[in-house]
N, C-alpha and C positions, 0 to 999 in steps of 0.2 A: 328778323325777329329774334329776341333773346329772352325767352320766358323764364329761364332759370339762370341765376348768377353763379350758384355754387351749391355744393353739398357739404354739410357739416354733420358727420356721423349719419344717423338715420333721418336727419332733417334736411329739407331743401330750402334754399333761400331764393325766393321768387322775385323777379324784376318788378312785377306789379307792386309787391309789398314795399320794395325799396323806393320806387318812384313816388308812391302815395305817401310814404313816410316823409320823404323830402318835401313833397308838396305841402304836407301838414305843417312842417317846421317853417317853410316859407310863408305860408298863410298866417301862422302865429307871429312870425317876425313882422310881417306887414301890419297886423293888428296892433302889436306893441308900438310900432312906429306911429301909427295913427292915433293911438291913445295919448301919446306925448303931446299932441297938438290939440287935444280937447280942452276947452276952457275949464271944465270940471272933470277930473278923472273918474272912472267907474271900474268895477271889478270885471273887466273884460275876459280875464282868464277863467273866472268862475262861470261866466255865461257860456264860454266856449266849451268847457268840460261837460256842463249839463246838456248843452245842445248836441255835442258829439256822441255822448252816451245814448241819448234818446234817439238820435238818427241811426246809430248802429242797430239798436233794438228794433226800431220801427222798420228799417230797411230789411232786416232779417225776417221779421214776422210777415211782412208783405210778400217777400220772396217765397217763403214756405207756403203761404196761403195760395200764391199763384202757381205753385208746383206741388200741390197737395197730393195729386195722384202718385207721385214718386215718394213723397215724405211719409205718407200714411203706411207705406210698407218699409220705410227706413227711419223709424222714429228716433233711433239713436244718433242720426246725422243732423238733426235739427239744431243742436247747439254747436256744431262744428263750424262756427263762423269763419275760422281761419282758413278753411278750405274753399272759401269764396261763396258767393250767392247773396247779393244784396239788391234790393229794389230801390232805384233812385227816387221814385215818387213816394214810396213808403218812408224812406229816410227824410225826404224833404218835409213831408207832412208832420212826422213825429218831431223832427228838429225844430220846426217853426212853432209847433204847439208847446214844446218844452221851453223855448226861448220866450214865448209869450207869457207862460206861467212864471218864469223867473223874473221877467220884467214887472209883472203884477205884484209879486212878493216884494220886490225892491222899490216899488212905487216909481218906476221909470217908464218913459214912453216907448212902447214896443216898436213903433215905426222907426224911431231914431236909433234904438239898439240894433234892430235888424239892418238898417241902413249903414251902420258903422261896420257891419260885417260884409257889406256888399262886395267891396274890392277883394278882401281876403278869400271869400267864398268863390268868386269867379277865378281867382288865381288857382285855387285848389282844383277847380273844375278843369282848368287847362292841364294841370298835372295829371288828372284822371284820364283825359284823352291820350296823353303821352304814354301813360302806363298801359292802356289798352292797346296802343299801337305796338308796343314792345312785347306785350304778352299774347296778343292775338285775339283778345276779347272785343266785343262790339264790331266784329268784322263785317265787311261789305258783302253784298250779294254778288254772285257771278255775273260777269258781263263780257263784252268784247273789248279789244284794245281801244283805248281812247282816253279822253280827259279823266283824270283821277283813277285810272285803272292800272293795276300792277299784278304780278304773280305773287300772291300772298296766301298764307295758310289761314284756316279757321281755328277755332279753339281746340280742335282735335288734331291739328297738324296736317290737315288735308290741303294741299296747294291747288290753286286755281286762279284764273284772271278775275280779280275782284275790284270793286270800288274801294279806294282807300278812305273809308268812312272815318276812321280814327283821325287821319291827318286833316280832313275837312273839319271835324269837330274841334281839333286843336287850333286851326286857323281862325275859326269863328270865335273861339274862346278868347284868343289873343285880341281880336278886334273889339270884343265886348270889354275886355280889360282896359284897352286903350280909351274907349269911349267913357268908361267910368272914371278913369284917371283924369281925363280932360275936364269933367264937371265936378270933381271932388270938392273944390273950394267954393263953388258957386251954388250948387244944388243942395236943397235940404236933404237930410239923411233919409227921410221917408221917401222922397223922390228917387234917391239913389237905390233904395231897396227895390222899388217897383221897376226901375230901369234895369237892374241886374236880373230880376226874375224874367222880364220880357226878353232881354238879349239871350240869356241862357236857354230859355224855353224855345225861342225861335230857332236858335242854333241846333238844339236837339231835335226839333221838329224837322228841319231840313235834312239833318244827318239820317234820321230814321227812315226817310224815303229811300236811302241807299243801303240800309243795313240788311244783312242776311242771316243774322243770328236768330235763334228761336224766340218767339214772343207770342203770348196769347192774342187772339184776333177778336175784334168787335165788329160783327157784320162784314167780315172779310178785310178789315183794316187793322194794322198793327195797333195794339193798345197804347203803346208809348207814343205813336203818332197822334192818336186822338187826344191823349192827356196833355202832351206837350203843346199841341195846337190850341187846346182849350185854355191852358195856362198863358200862352202868348197872347191870345185874344183878350183874356180878362185883364191881364196886366197892362196891355195896350190901352184898354178903355180907362183904367185908373189913371194912367199917365196922361191921357187926353184931358181928363177932368182936372188934374193938377195943372196942366198947361193952361187951360182956359181960365182957371182961377188966378194964375200968375203969382202965387206966393211961394212957388217951389224953389225959386232961386234966391235964397237968403240963408244965413247961418242958422243952425239949429243945434241944441244940446240934447243929450240923452235925457236930461231932466225936464225938457219942455212939456 
């Protein structure tokens, strides 16, 4: 684990920040490459900035709400987003809502715009798991030696034999990326969006079963397990409907 790359005066340069930054540039590069092959170009950079800002805001608000017992006594830390603390599901909901609003204003098909970002988003998700592996976040729960087990630290630097949950997440993200790459030319963009949501949610659901980091519980079950499982089931149902209708595998423009 290499959580800190270096110190610059009073500031620390975190590995998580560096890897997520590289992932963002990689995702933006992939989006730019995809935009060149669209029959009609659209302002993908504008859409990405709106979505990213909303996702950061929504992710932070959801994280603060989920940890309000702490933040109500430390109100001055609510805005310190650079110190970490984002909710994936809050970021997802806020980002999709912002993207939908942007598409409505531009008179674009939301499903097609969201599908355009399927590949870049899954790529960035893979970088997120790599960043967590290097930083020690999203660590696995303690276990005995065996498959996926290794002597690893948690977020506080305490070593124990744990599941390598981050590597499992990374591997599943790479498989999802490969699946989307294979269907990128044949599947409608709307279908690619639901496929990406299904694969990412299913991967997060599987990983959540091995995670040991703190998470609110719902009737004794991790909240992220419940939410990711629900998202995977819902997106699987939508994919089944698309599959039965059979129009999912044909070209689509963001202006459809």
